[in-house]
C-alpha positions, -999 to +999 in steps of 0.1 A: -747+330+236-719+307+219-689+325+209-667+291+200-677+294+161-666+328+162-633+325+183-613+321+150-627+351+133-615+376+168-590+364+169-578+371+132-594+401+134-573+409+165-545+401+154-541+430+126-560+452+156-532+446+180-503+452+149-523+480+144-527+499+178-496+490+181-480+506+151-465+540+161-483+569+141-501+595+151-515+583+181-478+575+188-470+604+181-499+626+203-493+597+235-458+609+234-463+645+232-484+636+271-468+614+283-436+636+277-451+670+289-478+661+312-472+632+328-487+590+326-521+600+340-533+621+307-520+600+281-538+576+303-569+592+298-558+599+263-554+563+255-591+558+268-601+582+241-579+567+209-596+528+225-632+552+221-624+561+188-617+533+177-646+514+190-666+535+164-649+530+133-652+493+141-692+499+150-696+519+118-676+497+101-691+469+108-728+481+098-715+495+067-696+462+059-729+442+067-754+467+048-729+464+019-731+420+024-768+426+020-769+438-015-737+421-027-729+387-023-695+390-041-686+426-020-665+401+006-641+391-021-632+424-030-633+441+003-609+408+015-588+418-012-590+453-008-580+449+031-551+428+020-536+455-004-535+479+020-522+452+048-493+450+019-485+486+017-482+488+056-463+461+056-437+473+028-443+507+045-424+491+081-401+468+060-385+507+048-389+515+083-367+483+096-338+490+067-339+534+071-360+543+109-373+574+106-374+597+136-411+600+156-415+634+165-430+641+198-464+661+193-470+698+208-498+693+229-512+719+256-521+716+292-556+712+293-584+696+319-585+654+316-612+650+298-606+672+272-572+651+266-598+617+264-622+642+236-587+649+219-573+612+218-612+603+204-613+629+178-579+623+167-585+588+165-619+588+142-604+614+118-566+593+109-571+576+077-549+549+086-567+541+114-601+537+089-583+517+067-571+493+099-606+489+103-617+480+067-592+453+063-603+439+101-640+443+084-631+419+057-617+393+078-654+388+085-656+384+125-685+390+130-706+377+100-736+357+109-735+368+148-762+386+163-761+414+185-742+402+214-712+383+190-714+425+179-705+434+210-684+409+228-660+419+194-665+460+203-658+448+240-632+432+231-616+454+202-615+484+232-594+465+255-570+455+233-565+489+220-567+505+252-539+479+268-519+488+234-523+526+239-519+528+274-490+507+270-472+534+250-481+564+274-469+548+306-437+534+283-426+565+260-434+581+296-395+568+306-368+581+292-349+557+288-379+525+275-374+552+249-340+548+244-345+506+243-370+513+212-353+539+199-321+518+191-341+484+183-368+501+161-360+484+131-361+445+147-396+457+156-407+475+123-390+445+103-412+421+127-446+438+125-438+444+082-436+402+078-467+398+103-486+419+079-477+404+047-486+372+065-522+388+069-524+402+035-513+367+025-538+351+049-564+377+037-565+375-002-565+336+001-595+332+023-620+313+011-658+324+022 
């Protein structure tokens, strides 16, 4: 299995995923609630569930996009433009948050068994419209286009690791009060940087040929 030809596409797709998994949203709110109320262990279990939910969306979008491209050659261009438009919309949202950062509210999470935290995280992710839209934008990169099952498996495995690492980092960090205060203090800079990066990725996606 030679992954070298696919590495540039992997890097571009993983860059979008890194932003998606790192950005505050429903998953972070859930992890904040679990981390502060139940501790780091349950929060990390939920992070694994979130990463697994991301893989489910990943596989569905890869299969769906692949079938679409088999029927229409122009579909990739349309998908790239749609993905770029969505990334621009997210960039605008991040830049607005940089100007006036909203509060992150702690999600209320009941005490349940460890495996149910996993299921809770997975179900939250697969029903999250933003996660689905992000994966459609990632699919537009075409990172696995022309590759076989091993290429897709390698991409999916890497995506799971990135998602778990990012959400796991949130789980660990949000368990500590000083870290929450630090993030609140510098959030406008974080959101500004995310907005600029997503705008760059949108431009790159929209202007890419092939």
